[in-house]
PLY file of the C-alpha trace (Angstrom):
ply
format ascii 1.0
element vertex 241
property float x
property float y
property float z
element edge 240
property int vertex1
property int vertex2
end_header
117.02 113.61 101.86
113.58 114.81 101.12
110.26 112.59 103.47
107.15 113.36 102.46
103.87 112.39 105.24
101.49 111.87 103.36
98.32 112.50 104.74
95.53 110.57 102.52
91.72 110.09 103.25
90.83 106.25 104.07
89.33 103.90 101.52
87.00 100.65 102.83
89.17 98.99 100.69
92.28 98.15 99.59
92.24 98.91 95.66
90.39 102.16 96.69
93.56 102.90 99.21
96.42 101.45 97.06
94.92 103.99 94.55
95.66 107.08 96.33
98.97 105.66 97.66
100.03 105.35 93.83
98.44 108.84 93.45
100.59 110.48 96.36
103.81 108.45 95.31
104.23 109.65 91.95
103.09 113.22 92.79
105.84 113.81 95.40
109.18 115.35 94.95
110.58 113.66 97.51
112.87 110.42 98.02
110.94 108.68 100.76
106.37 108.97 101.22
104.85 107.76 104.51
102.01 106.48 104.76
99.25 106.27 107.79
98.93 103.10 110.37
97.25 100.43 108.10
97.57 102.05 104.96
96.53 99.40 102.89
93.19 98.32 104.23
92.95 101.21 105.91
92.18 101.27 109.93
88.19 100.67 110.53
85.96 97.72 111.55
86.02 96.28 107.89
90.10 95.71 108.43
89.63 91.56 109.39
87.49 91.06 105.92
90.32 92.34 103.79
93.02 89.98 105.09
92.97 87.47 103.02
91.78 89.75 99.75
93.54 89.09 96.52
94.32 92.57 96.19
96.30 92.47 99.61
98.17 89.98 98.29
99.32 91.63 95.93
100.51 94.60 97.51
103.91 93.85 97.94
104.86 93.17 94.45
103.00 96.54 93.00
104.85 98.49 95.79
108.10 96.97 94.74
107.61 98.12 91.25
106.44 101.44 91.94
109.88 101.87 94.47
111.68 100.71 91.25
109.75 102.64 88.54
109.60 105.98 90.54
113.10 106.18 91.98
111.18 106.09 95.65
111.05 104.81 98.56
107.31 103.91 99.88
106.93 103.60 103.94
103.29 101.72 104.32
101.33 100.43 106.95
99.25 97.28 106.49
97.87 93.50 108.63
100.63 90.58 107.68
99.46 86.98 108.73
102.33 85.16 110.60
102.46 81.94 112.52
102.02 84.14 115.70
99.02 85.95 114.68
98.15 88.42 112.64
100.75 91.72 113.02
100.21 95.36 112.63
103.20 96.34 110.15
105.19 99.19 108.62
106.61 98.05 104.92
109.20 99.73 103.92
110.30 99.71 100.05
113.32 101.42 98.86
114.78 100.74 95.16
117.22 97.96 95.54
116.86 96.51 98.43
114.88 94.11 100.56
111.27 94.88 101.71
111.96 95.47 105.25
109.39 95.94 108.10
108.68 95.99 112.04
105.63 95.53 113.66
103.39 97.23 116.88
104.26 95.83 119.74
102.01 98.18 122.03
98.65 97.57 120.80
95.37 99.12 122.59
92.60 96.64 124.51
90.63 96.79 121.42
93.94 96.24 118.89
94.17 92.76 120.52
91.41 91.52 119.39
92.94 90.96 116.17
96.11 91.80 115.97
99.45 89.97 117.99
102.14 91.68 119.25
105.57 90.41 118.02
107.61 87.86 120.42
109.95 89.88 122.40
113.31 90.28 120.87
112.08 89.27 117.33
113.29 91.16 114.43
109.83 92.34 114.14
109.57 94.21 116.81
113.24 95.87 117.44
115.46 97.48 114.89
115.65 100.61 112.17
114.65 100.44 108.42
117.45 101.72 106.03
116.63 103.58 102.88
119.74 104.52 101.35
121.95 105.61 104.18
118.89 107.19 106.21
117.63 104.72 109.14
114.26 105.22 110.03
113.12 104.32 113.39
109.37 103.81 113.48
106.60 104.33 116.12
103.32 103.03 115.92
100.44 105.28 116.59
99.59 105.03 120.35
103.35 103.38 120.86
104.52 107.14 121.11
103.10 107.28 124.63
105.58 104.37 125.97
108.50 105.72 127.79
111.41 103.27 126.18
111.73 102.36 122.45
114.66 100.87 122.05
114.51 100.10 118.25
114.33 104.30 118.38
117.83 104.15 119.70
120.37 105.07 116.27
117.57 106.72 114.01
118.74 109.79 111.76
114.35 110.07 111.21
111.75 109.03 113.19
108.56 108.29 111.57
105.10 107.85 113.36
101.98 106.75 111.56
99.28 106.83 113.12
95.21 106.57 113.22
94.91 109.34 115.87
91.95 112.31 116.58
93.40 115.24 118.20
91.73 116.20 120.63
93.56 119.02 122.43
95.22 117.71 125.66
98.42 117.38 123.96
99.57 114.12 125.29
100.30 113.04 122.35
101.96 115.52 120.60
104.25 116.01 124.05
105.42 112.52 124.26
106.66 113.07 120.63
108.21 116.09 121.66
110.18 114.02 124.59
111.46 111.60 122.27
113.10 113.81 119.65
114.79 115.64 122.80
115.46 112.68 124.06
117.12 111.07 121.25
118.04 114.24 119.63
115.95 112.74 116.13
113.57 114.79 114.09
110.10 112.98 114.11
107.85 113.08 110.93
104.04 111.53 111.55
101.63 110.83 109.04
98.07 110.65 110.65
94.98 109.25 108.69
93.21 112.48 106.83
89.80 111.00 107.69
87.61 108.03 109.47
85.26 105.54 108.20
84.17 104.46 111.41
82.84 107.77 112.31
82.51 109.98 109.16
82.02 112.80 111.03
84.78 112.78 113.50
86.54 116.42 113.66
90.19 116.33 114.71
91.23 113.83 112.21
94.75 114.89 110.07
97.20 117.46 111.61
100.03 115.72 110.52
103.22 117.01 112.37
106.51 117.51 111.93
109.26 118.09 114.95
113.17 119.03 114.87
115.54 117.52 116.89
115.06 119.58 119.73
111.15 118.73 120.06
109.88 121.97 118.34
107.16 122.03 115.82
108.16 122.39 112.34
105.29 122.44 110.89
101.70 120.41 110.54
99.78 119.78 107.64
96.03 120.54 107.00
93.05 119.01 109.63
90.65 116.69 108.47
91.62 117.04 105.00
94.20 114.73 102.20
97.47 117.06 102.69
101.12 116.76 102.51
103.61 117.54 104.29
107.16 117.57 103.17
110.91 117.67 105.24
114.40 117.58 104.19
116.60 115.43 106.52
120.57 115.37 106.80
122.36 112.89 108.77
123.19 115.70 111.28
119.84 115.65 112.82
118.02 118.93 111.37
114.49 118.72 109.85
113.38 122.11 108.14
110.28 122.49 106.16
110.80 122.63 101.81
0 1
1 2
2 3
3 4
4 5
5 6
6 7
7 8
8 9
9 10
10 11
11 12
12 13
13 14
14 15
15 16
16 17
17 18
18 19
19 20
20 21
21 22
22 23
23 24
24 25
25 26
26 27
27 28
28 29
29 30
30 31
31 32
32 33
33 34
34 35
35 36
36 37
37 38
38 39
39 40
40 41
41 42
42 43
43 44
44 45
45 46
46 47
47 48
48 49
49 50
50 51
51 52
52 53
53 54
54 55
55 56
56 57
57 58
58 59
59 60
60 61
61 62
62 63
63 64
64 65
65 66
66 67
67 68
68 69
69 70
70 71
71 72
72 73
73 74
74 75
75 76
76 77
77 78
78 79
79 80
80 81
81 82
82 83
83 84
84 85
85 86
86 87
87 88
88 89
89 90
90 91
91 92
92 93
93 94
94 95
95 96
96 97
97 98
98 99
99 100
100 101
101 102
102 103
103 104
104 105
105 106
106 107
107 108
108 109
109 110
110 111
111 112
112 113
113 114
114 115
115 116
116 117
117 118
118 119
119 120
120 121
121 122
122 123
123 124
124 125
125 126
126 127
127 128
128 129
129 130
130 131
131 132
132 133
133 134
134 135
135 136
136 137
137 138
138 139
139 140
140 141
141 142
142 143
143 144
144 145
145 146
146 147
147 148
148 149
149 150
150 151
151 152
152 153
153 154
154 155
155 156
156 157
157 158
158 159
159 160
160 161
161 162
162 163
163 164
164 165
165 166
166 167
167 168
168 169
169 170
170 171
171 172
172 173
173 174
174 175
175 176
176 177
177 178
178 179
179 180
180 181
181 182
182 183
183 184
184 185
185 186
186 187
187 188
188 189
189 190
190 191
191 192
192 193
193 194
194 195
195 196
196 197
197 198
198 199
199 200
200 201
201 202
202 203
203 204
204 205
205 206
206 207
207 208
208 209
209 210
210 211
211 212
212 213
213 214
214 215
215 216
216 217
217 218
218 219
219 220
220 221
221 222
222 223
223 224
224 225
225 226
226 227
227 228
228 229
229 230
230 231
231 232
232 233
233 234
234 235
235 236
236 237
237 238
238 239
239 240
C-alpha cells in the first residue's frame, strides 16, 4: 500500500486547512494520505474559537465524499466535542468503511486547559484503525515519548501526526526509533510545515519515515510544504518510492 504524509502549511481557518487537505489528497498518488495533528483547525491559539464553527461541523460529510470520489483513505486530526470534554482526535475516512477515530491520551499541561483525555479503557483511547487489511497504530505528537502504547500492538504501520519543532536534541526521533524496533513496525510521521503562533519558528516540517529496525528511510524538507511517500506491506517493510 502506498502511503503519503502531506506536510502542509497551517492556515488559521477550517476552510483554509480543508482546502489544503483536498488539494493534497487529489494530487497524491497513494492509497492513504496522512495529515498533521489538528489538521482541520490548525494547532494555534485561535483553535477554541473554531470548535463550534459550521465549517468544522460540515467536515465529516465532505471528507466522506472525498474518500469515496478519489478512492483514497484520508487520516486527519481535529478537536471533537464529547460528553467527556473536547478530545484531540485522529479520524480515518476510508472508502466503503465507517469513520474511525482515536484520541490523544498523553496531553501536555498546556493542552489540558482545552483538551480532555479519553476515559481509560474507552474505544477512543485504544485500538487500531483499519484501511482495508492494513492495521494502523496512531501516536499523536509528544505521545511518542511515552514508553508504553498498547494501541500500537498488532499494527502494520504506525502513523505519527504531530506539531513538533525539531530542536536538535534528538529525543523525539530516538523515542520513535525505539517504538519501531520494539514492535518491529515501520512508522510514518506527518508534521506541520509551519507555525501560526510563532511564524518565524524554524525547525518545523522535516517529517520522517522509519523502517521496522528504526532506520531513517526518508525525511521531508524543513519549514515548507512537502510530501513523503512510502510503500508498506504486511511484512512490516517500508521503502521510499
